[in-house]
N, C-alpha and C positions, 0 to 999 in steps of 0.2 A: 631574621625572625618574621619580618611582614611577609617576605614571599614564601618561605618553607614552613613556618610554625603558625599560620594564620589562625589554624584550628585549635591552638594551644596558647592563647594570650597570657595565662598565668606562668607558662613556661617562659615566655619572652621576659616577663618581668623579672622572674628568678635569675635570669641570666645577664640582667643589665650591670650588675656589679662584679661581674667575673673579672678576675685579675686586677681589680681596682680596690684601693684602700678605703673601706666604707667609713672609716673615721674622718675621711677629708671630703666626702661627698655624700649629699643626700639628694633623692629624688622624691620630691613631696607632691607631685602631681603628674598623672599620665592621662592620656586620652587616646582611644582607638576610634578611627572614623574611617568611613569608606565603605563600599558595597560588601566587602568581606567581613566586616564587623558590625553588622546590623543588629545581630542578636546579642552583642556584648553590652553589659550594664557597666558603664564607666564607674559607677559608685563601688561596685565590688572590686573592680580592677584596682581602684585607689586603696581600698581596704587591704588588698593583697600586697600592696607596697609595705605596710607596716609588717605583715606576717613574713615577708621576704626580707626584713630588716634593711630596707632601702630608706626608711626614715622612721621617726618616732611618733609622727601624727599627720592625720589628714583631715581636711576641713571641707564642709558642704555648705552652700549659703541657702537663703530662705526658699529658693526655687529648687533645692536639692542638687545643684550643680556643683561639682568638684571646683574648689578655688584654691589658689596659693595661699598658704597662711599668712605669709608676709605682706601680701597685698591686702587681704582682707582686714588685718590687724593694725597696719602701719599708721601711726599717729593718732590712734583712737584709745579711748579708756575702754578697759575690757572688764566685763562681768562675766563669770563663769559659775555655772552650776553644775555639779556632778551627781550623776545618778545612774540608776539602770534604766528609768524611763519605760518601765514595762508594767503598767502602761504610764504615759504622761497624765498627771492628775492635776486638778485645781490647785493643790498645795504647791505644786511646782511653779505654777504661774504667779501665785501669791508671793512666793519666796523671790522670784525674780523682780516683779513689779514693786515690792516693798523695798528690797535692796537697792534698786536704781532711783527710786524716789528719795531715799535716805542719802545715797550717794551725791545727788543732785543738790540736795540741801546743804551738804558739807563745802559745796563751791570748788572751784579751781578744776573744772572739768574742760576738756578740749572741746573746741567749736566742731569737730568732726563727729561728735556724739559717742554714745556708748554702744559698744558691740555686745550683743546679748548672746552667749554661748551656752549650749548645753553639752556637756563632755561626757562620753562614755569610754571606760577603759577596755582594752582588749581583753582583760581578765573576765570582766563581766559579759563580753559577747561570746567568748569561748566556752562559758559555762552553760551556754544553750546546746552544745554539742553538734550534731548533725544539722541542726535547725539554725545555725548562728548567722548564716547569710540571709535568710528570709526574715529572721528576727531583726537583724541589722537594717534592712531595707524598710520594714514596718515602722520602726522607732524613728528613723530618719525621716520618712514621709509624715509621721504624725507631728514630730518636732518642727519640722519646716511649716507645716500648716499653722502651728502656733506662733510662727515668727522668730524662731530660733535658727541661728548658725549652728551646725552640728559639728563637733569635734570628737574624732576618735584617736585615742592616744594609748600607748603602752606603759604610761606613768603610773604605777600604783600609788606612790606617794605624792601628796599635795605640793611639797616644796619643790620636786622635780617638774612638776607641771607649771608651776609659776616661773621657774628658771627658763623653761621652753618657751613660754609665752613672752618672757622679757626681751628674748632675741629678736622680736618683731615690733616691740612698741616701747617708747620711753615714758609713756603716760601711765595714769593709774591703773592698778590691777585690783580687782575686788572678786573675792571668792564668797558665794553664798552657800551655807550648809544648815541642815537641820541640828537641832541640839542632839538629835540621836547620833550623829557623827563625831561628836566629842569624844565618846568612848574609844573610838579608834585612833584619832590623831593624838590623844593623850595616853595612849597605851604604849608603855616603853618597848614592849614586844614587837610592835609595829616597825620598829627601827633597828631591830637586831642586824648586825653585820654592818652598820653605819658608824664610822670612827666619830666618836662625840656623841652618838645616840640622839635623843630627844632634844638635847640642848643646841646641837648643830643644826637639826631639822627645822626647829622653830626660829633659829637666826636666820636662815636661808628663805623660809617662808615669809617672813615678815619683813624682810630688807627692802629699801627704797621704794616707798609709796605703795605699799600692799597692805590692804585691809581684808579681814574675814568678817562677814556679817552672819550672825547666828539666828535662826528662825526658831520660835518655840514650838513646843508641842503638848498635847494632852496625852499624859502617860499613866494609866490606871486612874484616870479621871482627875489627875492633878495637873496644873499648868507649870510645865518646866521650862524655864528660860535660862539664858546665859548667867543671870545672877544667881540662881539657886540650883543649877545643874551640879551634879555630883561627878567628880573625876577622882582617880586614885590619890590617896593621901600624899604620896610622895611628890606629886606634881600639881597639887592644888594651889600652891604658891606661885607657880609659873603660870597658871591660867590667871590668877589675880593680877599678877604682873602685866600681862598682855591686855587685860581688861583697863587697868589704871592708865596704861599708856595708849589707849584707844587703838590699838593694833586689832584687837578683836572687840566687835561691837554688837550689841543686841539689837535686833530689828525691832523698831520703835512702833510702827503700824502694821498690824497683821489682821488677818480674817479669822475670828474666833471660830466661825462655822467650819473651817477645814482644818483644824489643828489636830483633830482625831485621826485624819486620813493616814493610813501606812501603805504605801506601794507595794511592799511585799504581801500583804494581806489582801490587797486588791487582786494581785496576780493569782493568788490562790482562789478567791472567790470566782474570778472569771472562768476558771476551769470548769465550774460547776454549773454554769449557763447564767442566764440573765438574772438580774436581782439589784439589790440595794447598791452595788458597787457603781452602777451606771451613774448615780447621783454625784459621785466623788469625781467624775471626769467632765470636761467640756463637753456639751452636748454633741458637736460634730465629731469629736473624737470618739465617744462612746458608739455612736451610730457606725462609724467607719470599722471599728474593732468587731462589732456584732455582724456587719454585713459580710465583712471579709474573713471572718472566724480567725482573727489574728491572736496570737499567744495562746493558741490552743481554746479560745473562747467559743463556747456553743458549738462544739464539733459533734 
């Protein structure tokens, strides 16, 4: 591959598992270096590992450098926030910082600290179509600037993501989500094809020292929290059970000024040019998006 296909690095990746049982082997990091590969972006090559079924997730540190997930997460407490991050907004920072503060107040954390991870699913990237590579690089750069490790995975369901992370750390795992996300994780249709359905999914999500922190939102002018969130009638007692057992926790300290922010709405506003959406983003992030015309902004 290095000698004869140096101009086709993706082909090299696609051939790595030829005649090998992929259930027994994963390749979770690859690096091309040397004079023939100066134009190769190793972040895109690591992303291609997932597309080629070489692994289920790849990770990048706060410098944007590809890292081995097991090394990054080993013996650390993990906080993961899932989103499209198109764009990363102030509300994302609020969610992470509030969850970490609450996690620390609960005690029992590792001396190695909390690893703050922003996770994006492959299905989210694929929705960008032909622009998915440039969109991925833009999101990765912006999230790294905000101090996040970035994780790209092909796990659509939360409990499978938690199981994958558990392979790399025995410490506490915390997921922070918006109250908006409750509709999805408590939708029984989301677990079609899974034996045991939503009950099995919840059992796997909340096993062995895992918590979900729920951040409130302003919806139609009303403050919606974990306590008054509405889920389907059939599963409302399941939600109540998780709350009573402190598996699912309401974020206690939040910034009311940012509760109205909806990232999908921001993405729509950005395409129309400069405007009020800039106030919902950290200043450096807004400036970079405008300057580089990211996500179709100001084109």
